[in-house]
C-alpha positions as CSV (number, residue, x, y, z in Angstrom):
1,X,87.0,162.2,302.7
2,X,90.2,160.3,301.8
3,X,93.7,160.6,303.3
4,X,94.6,162.2,299.6
5,X,92.2,164.4,300.1
6,X,92.7,165.7,303.6
7,X,96.7,165.6,302.9
8,X,95.8,167.7,299.6
9,X,93.5,170.3,301.9
10,X,96.6,170.8,304.0
11,X,99.0,171.3,301.1
12,X,96.8,173.9,299.3
13,X,96.1,175.8,302.8
14,X,99.4,175.6,304.5
15,X,101.6,175.8,301.2
16,X,100.0,177.1,298.6
17,X,100.0,173.6,296.4
18,X,96.6,173.3,294.5
19,X,95.1,170.1,294.0
20,X,95.8,170.1,290.6
21,X,99.7,170.1,291.0
22,X,99.4,167.3,294.2
23,X,98.8,164.2,292.6
24,X,99.8,160.9,293.9
25,X,102.8,160.5,291.7
26,X,104.2,164.2,292.5
27,X,107.7,164.3,294.4
28,X,107.1,166.7,297.5
29,X,110.7,168.6,296.2
30,X,108.9,169.5,293.7
31,X,106.3,171.2,294.5
32,X,109.3,173.0,297.0
33,X,108.3,170.9,300.2
34,X,112.0,170.2,301.2
35,X,113.4,168.0,304.4
36,X,112.3,170.3,306.6
37,X,109.1,171.5,305.3
38,X,108.4,167.3,305.6
39,X,108.8,167.3,308.8
40,X,106.8,170.8,309.4
41,X,103.9,169.0,307.3
42,X,103.7,165.7,309.7
43,X,103.3,168.1,312.5
44,X,100.2,169.3,310.6
45,X,99.5,165.9,310.1
46,X,99.5,164.8,313.3
47,X,97.0,167.3,314.2
48,X,94.5,167.2,311.1
49,X,94.9,163.0,311.8
50,X,95.1,162.9,315.6
51,X,97.9,160.7,315.0
52,X,101.5,160.3,316.8
53,X,104.0,160.7,314.2
54,X,107.1,158.5,315.6
55,X,110.5,160.7,315.3
56,X,112.2,158.0,312.5
57,X,113.6,158.0,309.7
58,X,111.6,157.5,306.6
59,X,112.3,158.2,303.0
60,X,108.7,160.4,302.0
61,X,109.4,161.2,298.3
62,X,105.9,161.6,296.9
63,X,102.6,162.5,298.0
64,X,101.6,159.2,297.6
65,X,104.6,158.0,300.3
66,X,102.9,160.7,302.7
67,X,99.7,158.9,302.0
68,X,100.7,155.6,302.7
69,X,102.8,156.7,305.5
70,X,99.5,158.2,307.1
71,X,97.3,155.3,306.4
72,X,99.8,153.0,308.2
73,X,100.4,155.2,311.2
74,X,96.2,155.3,311.5
75,X,95.7,151.7,311.2
76,X,98.7,150.9,313.8
77,X,97.3,153.6,316.1
78,X,94.1,152.5,315.5
79,X,94.8,148.8,316.4
80,X,97.0,150.0,320.1
81,X,94.7,152.5,321.6
82,X,91.4,152.5,320.3
83,X,89.9,155.3,318.8
84,X,89.7,157.4,321.9
85,X,93.1,156.3,323.3
86,X,95.6,157.9,321.2
87,X,99.1,159.5,322.9
88,X,99.4,163.3,322.9
C-alpha cells in the first residue's frame, strides 16, 4: 500500500474525506483541514507509519505535500534508526 493510499485511508476514517476528494493536488484547506487539523493529522501519521514527526515549521498545503513529508521522514528515520529502533 502506498503512502498516498495510507494517508487517504486516515483522511476517510478520521475526517470523513472520501478518496475521490483526496487527490494528491487537493488543498488541505479546501478539504476542511485547517492548521490545527494538520497537527492532529500528523499525530495519526506518526501512529500509522511508526515515525516521529519533529516539531518543525513546514508548509503542508496539499495532500502531495503531506505524502512527500511522510516519505522523507520514513526514509530519514529508517536510515538513522534501522527498521526496529525508531524513536517513540
